[in-house]
N, C-alpha and C positions, 0 to 999 in steps of 0.2 A: 482578490482571492486570499484566504487565510494562509499563513505560513504553516507548513507541516512541522511538527516537533516530535522528538522521541517521546513515546507514550501515547500519542494520538491513536484513537480508534478510527480506522479508515475502511472504505469499501472499494473493492476492485471494480473499475468500470471499463477496463480494456482500452485498447488503442483507438477504437472508433468512437468512444464516448457516447454511444447510443444506448447503452444498457439502461433500462428504466430504473428509476430510483427504487432502492430496496431489493434489487435483483442480484447484485454481485456479492461474492463472499467477503466476510469481514476479516480484518487483520489489525495488528498493532505495530506501529512504527518502532523498530528496535535499533536502527542505526541510520546515520545520514552522512552524506559526502557532499560538500558544497553548501554554502549558506543560503543561496537564493534558489528555491525550487523551480523557478522559471528559467534558470541558466541551463544551457544545452548540456553541460557536463554534470549537472546535479543528479545524484542517485540516492535511493533509500533502500533499506532492507526492511522487510516486514515479516512477522511471524503470524501465521494464520490462526484464526479463532474457530473453535467448534470441535466436534467429536470425530469428524472425518476430514481428511485432507482434500480440499477441492481440486478439481482438474487444473485450475490455474496454478495451484501450489505445486502440482507435479510438473507442470511445464516451466514455471519460473524458478524452480529450485534445483539444487544439485542432488542427485540420488534420492529423490522423493523426500527431501528434508522439509520440515515444517517452516523453515526460514528460507526466504528467497535469496537468490543471488542479487547483485546490485541492479535495481530497476529504476526506470524513470518515474518520478513522483507524479507526473501528469496523468498516469494511469489509475490514480487513486483519488477519491474524494473524502474529505473529513466528515466523519459521522459524529464524533465527540472529541473535543480538544482537551488536553490536560489543563488548559487555562479556564475551562468551563465557561467560555463566552457563548 
């Protein structure tokens, strides 16, 4: 699994990881806590992309902010990396 980095474009896939590819909302990783995203305590913050705040944004943020609170990185998959690999 690729390591998430600040600036990566990611797609929210949820806790159950059953969301079909291309179905979840997009976001950009804006902050990270912990070096290994597989670590139990690792967390990221993302800012949602688009014209309308997705329902996940309303649930995962504080006061309907476009930026999430600290969330587990496993709920997101990389769409495009800042490394362009």
